[in-house]
N, C-alpha and C positions, 0 to 999 in steps of 0.2 A: 537170796533168802526172802521169803514173804514178809511183808510188814505185819507186825503183831496186831494191827487194827484192821486188817483186811479180811473180809469174810466172804465165803462163797454164797451164803444165804443171808441176805440183809435182814436184821431184826425189824427194820422199818417196814419192809414188805409184809412180813408176818403180822406185825401189829396193825397195819392198815387193813389187811385182809380180814383179820378177826373183828376189827371195829365195824366193818361193813357187812360181814357175813350174816350174823344173827338178825340185825334190823331188816336186811333185804329179804331173807327167808320169811320172816314174820309179816312183812309187807305183802308178799305174794300170798301167804296163807290167809291173811285177812280178806284179800280180794276174793279168794276162792270161797271162803266161809260166808262173806257178805252176800255173794250172789245167791246163796241158798237161804239166807235169813228170811226174806220175804215169803218164799215158798213154804218154809217150815211153819211160820206163824200163821199164815193164811190157811194152811192145812189144818192147824189146830183150832182156829176160831171160826173159819168160814167153811162153806161146802166145797165139794170136789170141783164144781163148775168154776168157782172163784179161783181155785188153785190153778186151773188151766190158763188163767190170765197171764201169770208169770211166764208160762211156757210160750204163749203167743208173743210176748214182748221180748223174748230172747234175741231176735235179730236186731232190735234197737240197741240193746246192750253191746252186741257184737259190733255194730257200726260205731258206737261211741268209743269202745276200746280200741278198735282199729285206727280211728283217727288219732286218738291220744297216743297210741304206740308209735305210729308213723312219725309224728313230729316231736314227741317227747324223747323217745329213744334216739331218733336221728339227730335231733338238736343237741342232746346230751353228748353224743359221740363227737360231733363236730366241735362243740364247746370244749370238751376235755382235751381233744387233740390240740386245739389252738392254745389252751391253757398250758399244755405241756411244752409248746413252742415258745412260751413267754409272750404270747400275743393276746393280751387281755381285751383289747378293743375288738379283735376278730372273734374272740370267745363270746363276748357280750353281744356281738352282732348275731351269732348263731342262736343265742338265747332269745334275743328280741324278735328275730324273724320267725322262730318257732312259735313263740307266744302270739304273734300277730296272725299267723296262719291258723292256729288253734282257735283264736278269738273269732276269726271270720267264719270258720266252719261251724263253730258252736252257735254263732248267730243264725246261720242257715238252718240248723236243726231246731233252734228255738222258734224261728219263723214258721217252719214246717209244722211244729206242734200246735201253734196258734191257728194257722189257716187250713191245714190239711190233715188234721188228726183222724177225721172220718175216712178219708181215702186211704190213709196209711193203715188204718185198722182193717179195711177190706183187703189191702195188699198182703197183710199178715195172715190172712185166711180166716179171720173171725167174722164170718158172714152171717152166722145164725143170730136171730133176735135175742136169744137167751143170754149170750155172752158178749154181743157186740158193744153195748154201752159200757160195760165194765172194762173191756179191753181199751176202748177209746179213751176213757177217763184216765186209766193207768198210763197209757202211752203218751197222752197229752202232757201229763204232769212230768213224766220222765224227760220228754223232749224239751219242755220249757226249762227244765232244770239241767239240760245238757251242758250249758256253759260251766255250771258248778262241777259236774262230773269230769269234764275234759280238763278244766284248769286244776282241779285237785290232783289228778293223776300226773299232769305235766309238772306242777310245782313240786310234788313229792319227788319226782325223778331229778329235777334240776337241783333242788336243795340237797338231796343225797349226794349228787356228784360234786356239789360245792363244799363238801366236807361235813355235812350234818345228817348222816344216815339215821341216827337215833331219833332225831326230831321228826323226820319223815315217817319213821315207824310209829312213833307215839301218835301222830296225827291220824294215820290210817287205822290204828287200833281204836282210837276214840270214835272214828267215823262208824265203825261196826258197833261199838257199845251204844252210841247215841241212836243208831238205826234200830237196834234190838229193843232198847228201852221205849222209844217212841212208837215202835210197832205195837208193843204191848199196850201202850196208852191209847193210841189212835184206833187200832183195830180191836183190841181186847176190851178196853174200858169205854171208849167213846163211840164204838160201833160205826166207824167211818168206812168200813169195808176196804176194798182194794185201793181206794184213793188214799186212805190213811197209810197203807203200806208204802205207796209211792212218795207221799210227803215225808215220811220218816227217813226214807233212803236219801232224798235230796238234802234234808236237814243234816243228816250224818256227814255227807260230803262237805256241806258248808262249814260245819264245825272244824272239820279236818283242815280246810283251807286256812281258816283263821289261825289255827295252831301252827301249821307249818310255815305260814307267812311271817311268823315272828322272826324267822331266820334273817329276813331282809333288814331287820333293825339291830342285828348282832354284829359284833366286831369280826366274826368269821366270814361275813357275807362279802363276796366279790362280784355278785351278779348286779348288773346295771342295765336297766331297760331304756332303749331309745328307738325311735321310729327309723327302721332301716330295711325296708323290704327290697331285696335285690336277688340276683341270680344264685346266691348261696342257698336258696330254697331247694334247688335241684340236688345239691350236695346233701342236704338234710334228708330229703326224700330217699335218695339212694342208700344212705346209712340206715334209715329206719324201716325200709320196705320189708326186710326180712321179718321183723317183729310184727308188723302189720299183717303179713301173709299168714302168720301163725294163727291169728284169730279167724281169718277168712277160711282157712283150710279146716280149722276145728269145726266151724259151723257147717261146712260142706260135708265133711265126713260124718258128722252126727246125723244129718238128714239121711245120707245114703245108708249108714249102718242101721238106723232105725228101721228103714224099709226092708233091708236085707235080712235082718234078724227076725223080724215079724214073718217074712215070707218063709224063712227056714224053720223056725221053731215056735212061732206063735207067741202067746202071752208069756209063757214060761221063759222063752228066750229073751224077751224084753226085761223081765225081772233080773235075769243073770247079767244082761248087758248093763243094766242100771248099776249093779254092784261094781262091775269092771270099770264103767265110765267114771263113777265117783272116785274109785281108787286111783284111776288115771289122773283125774283132775287134781286131787290132793297131792299125789306124788309129784306131778309136774310142777305144782306150785312150790314145793320144797326144792326140787332139783333145778328148776329155772331160777329160783332165788339164789341158789348156790352158784349157778352159772353167771347170773347178772352181777354177782359180787365183783367179778374181775373187770367188768366193762369200764367203770371210771378209772380203775388202776391202769389197765392196759392202754386205754386211750391217752391218758396223761403221759405214761412212760413212752408210748409210741411217739408222741409229739416231742418228748425230750431226747429221743434216741437212746433211752436207757434200756438196752436190750436185755441185760441180765435181770432187771426187775420185771420185764415182761415175762420172761421165762419162769422166774420165781413165782409170779402171780398165777400163771397157768398151772404150774406144777402143784401149787397149794390147792387149787381148785380140783384138780384130778385126784390128788391124795384125799381130800375131804370127800369127794364123790365116792371113792373106793370104800372109805370107812363108813360113811352114812348109808350108802346104798347096800353094802354088804350086810350091815346090821339089820336094815329093814327087810332085805330079801331073806335073811336067815329066819327072822320071826314069822314072816308070811309063808315061807315054805314049810315051816314046822307047825304053825297054827293058822292055816288059811281060813278056817271056819270062823275066826274072829270077825272078818269083814262082813260076811252075810248075816252074822248074828247082830252086828251093829245096825243093819237095815231091817231088822225085825223078821227075817225069814225063818219060818218054823218048820215047814215041810221037809222031811228028811231027804227026799230025792232032790229037791231044789238046793238044799244046803250042800249036798255032795257035789252037784254039778257046778254050783257057784264056787265052792272051795277049789275044785280042779281048775276052773277058769282063773281064779286068783293065782294059783301056782304057775300056770302057763304064762300069764301076763307078767308076773314078778320077774321071770327070767330076763325080760327085756330092760329092766330098770337101769342097770349099770351102763350098758352100751348106749341107752337112750340119753343118759346124763352126759356121757362123754361127747355124744353128737351135739347136744345142746351147748356144751362148753365150746366146742369147735365153732358152732354157728355164731355165738356171741363174740368169740375171739376174732373171727373174720370181720364181723361188723365193727368191732372196736378198733381194728387197724384199717378201717375204711375199705375193706374188700367186700362191699355190700352185695355186688352181683353174685359172687360165689356163695356167700351166705344165703342169699335168696334161693339159689339153685339147690343147695343142700336141704333147705327147709321145704322146698317144693317136693323134693324126692321123698324125704322121710315122713312128712305130714300128709301128703296127698298121693303123688304118683305111685311110688313103690308100695305105700301102705294099701291103697285101694286095689292095686294089681295083686298083691299078696293075699289080700282078704278074699277076693273073688276066686283065685286059684285054690288056695288052701281051704276055703269054705266049701267049695264044690267037692274037694277030696275028703275032708275030715269033719265036715259039719261045723257046729259052733266052736269046737276046740280049734279048728283051723283058723277061725276068725281071731281068736285070742293069740294064736301063734304068729299071726300076721304082724303084730307089733314088733316082735323080736326080729323077724325076717326083714322087715322094712328098715329097721335100725341097723342091722348088720350089713345089708347091701349098701346103705347110705355110707357107712363107714368105709367099706371097700372102695366105693366111688371116690371118696375123699382122698384115700391113700394113693390111688392111681393118679388122680388129678394133682395131688401134691408133688408126686414124682415128676409128672410131665411139666408142671409149672416151674420147678427148680431147674429142670433140664433146659427149658426155654430161656430162663434167666442166665444160665451158665453160658449159653451161646451168645448172649448179649454182653458177656463179660462181667456179669454180676454173680458173686459168690453168696448164695442164700442158703440158710439152714432150713430145717423142717418147719420153722415158725415163719418162714418167708422174710427173715431178717438178715441184714448184711453181716457176715461173719467178721469182717474187718472192724466194724464198730465195736463189737464186744472185745476184740483183742486190743483195741486202743483205749479202753475205758478202765479206770482204776477207782475203786470206792473204798474209802477209809471211814470206819464207824467208831464213834466213841460212846461208851456208857461207863458210868462210875464203877460198875462191878467188873469191868474188863481191864482197867488200867488207869494210870494217872494222866491228867490232862496235858501236862507239859510234854510227856512222851508223844501223845497224840499230835500235838502241834508240830513237833519236830518231824514226825512221820509225814505230815502234810507238806511241810517245807521241803523235805527230802524228795518226795515224789514230784512236786512241782519243778524243782531244780533239775531232776533227772529227765523230765519230760521234754524240756526245751521249747515248749509252745506257750510258756507263760512269762510275760515280761516282768522285769524287776519291780516296777511300781505296783503292778497287780498283786504280786506275791506279798509285798509289804502290806497292801490294803486287806488282803484275805487274812493275813496273820493278825493284823490289828483287829479285824472283825471277830476272829476266834478268841482273842484276848478279852474282848468286851463281853463275850458269852461266858467266860470261864467261871466267874463268881456264881452265876445262877446254875450253870451246868453241873457243878459239883455238889449242889444241894441235895439232890435225890437220885437214887439208883435207877429210877424208871425214866430218866431223861436221856435222850439220844441226840447226837450230832453226827451227820454224815457229810463228807466232802467227796463228791463224785467228779472226777476229771476225765473229760471226753476229748482226747487229742484229735480224733478223726474229724469232728465238727468244730473243734476249737471252742469248747464251752465248758463251764464249770457250774455245778449245782451244789448248794449247801442247804441241807434239810435239817430241821431240828424241831423238838416239841418243847423248847425252853421258853418260858415267859419272859421276854426281854423287850417290853414296849419302849424302854428308854433308848434302845439302840436304833429303833426304826428311823429316827430323824437323821441319822448319820449315814444312811445308805447312799445318799446322793453323791458322796465322794467317790464311789466306785465307778460312776459314769464318766470316766476320763481315760486317757491313754488309748483311745480307739476301742474302748469296751462299751457294752450296753448292759445295764443291770435292771432287773425287775424283781421286786419283792412283793409277795402276797401269800396268804394261806392257800395251800393246795392239798387236797385229800386229808385235811385235818392237821397238816404239818406246816410250819413256817418254811418258806422256800425262797432262797436268794438265787436267782438265775443270772449268770454272767455269760454273755456270748460276745462274739467278735474279739476273742482273745488274740493279742499280738505276740508273736514269737520274739526270741532274743536276737535273731539274725538280722 
């Protein structure tokens, strides 16, 4: 008979997912919106020549985002996996090495901005006297402010993974608000031109850093910086290369698409492509935010070998994708003219063509989101090479191949259909590779499921969850004792210490219905994890008593929950 406190879907996974979901989506949306803020305000207050400055500077933003993604995402994955293993020193080493690499690269960008802004401007293609000085000024300010950009993105990612996603979101939202306000002041009121737009952008990033950095002074903070540059940098790069490639391929495909669309349909084609591209940018911001939600969860649970929680996290992401994508797809399929209307297109013929383009592109949204989830999942379990391969297929190789083939056959509509074809073929490649990978593991004597996780671990793991609305606390403690006794891998002193720990939590745990305590027993790796959201500061001083009898205990906040991690459990034999 199943224990009354045992659940197939842990409420802790659901609550963690929901606490990260909205802040992460909003963080991505603010980034997408922020990249357009300068262009919109410059377009309103200055001439078209000034507007082209932002376009010329796009590669600079791409370089900054690529560097930030490489070490921020890669470092966060390594940090979260190490945190899951209960190795806080290693986790903080990943954080420290990532920040050192980012600081070094940001200093190089700053130096380039001071010494080589003219040469860089020529490299960007702004060779004409009319626009050269404006582009040089804008690029120089952005490059000198590169350390602020890079560090803001990195700190936002690390703080989110350290259990404060809402704070990261608030900081990023404030950066956009400050950017827009000071854009209006510098450009609109003080007539500072494109320099004012650049200054306001840097200022917004600086404000965000100050806000998000308040996490380092909170009780939730577990991040500690120390100088520790070592070979772990290669692990970080391998984990983050997939996210960095996304920005590189986006830039490459934009250039190729621009030329191909102009060649095929001229100015009208560019107008339609602008609609599709911006729809793609905003939808990707939402769907990548949805996919990024699982990264800290999966990486921590992977380090813990909590396979059920990994699967629960991925299933929640896929379910959310189905709900959100289906809703967006339904609206856009029924009312596609909304999108061209937002861009001020008034000509009937262009509205019809753009609406059809929206309908065709919309079909790819769901499978695109699933592929993005797969990519982030593979990165999160440190299968960075495979993640990079899939990203290369869907964002570049298969997309460009489909674009040229379908474009030559069906014109502009073939280009929009290439998004779906590339995503579908990428998914097929993943399914085939998944099957081949598991077959190879089976030959090596490893029994892996479709998530590449050891089936034996899940069979050997039992999770018991208490909440006031589910039952009485005494019954919960008895269930824990019963399961530990039946398992045979938990020594008597440890069982007594865990029981004593649960007794200490009881008065606080029974205060409110929204408080949870989970005891996860992993016999395969001989470890135990106790998670809770109970405020029990008085108990923290007594955790040292658990570090005896051949056990090793580590207590810290993880993903917004208190976690007591006990490993090296001795059996009764």
